[in-house]
C-alpha positions, 0 to 999 in steps of 0.5 A: 500500500505504501508503494502505491501511494509513492507511485501516485505521488511520483505520477502526480509530480510528473504531471506537474512537471509536464504541465510546466514544461508545456507552458515554458515551451509555449512561451519560448515558441512565442518568443521565437516567433518574433515577439520581443520580451522586454527582459529575458528574465521574464521567461523564468517567471512561474517556472521554479527549478526543482 
């Protein structure tokens, strides 16, 4: 039972990381398409290193 709970937690964490990665990729695509960012640091907003 403990192993199942741990697997569920890992799966949930992976889902969160994938969602963050998708959001970051969309933002990078927007920048790559010619939209200028006033400050490159804006790319890091909302994405925290793990």
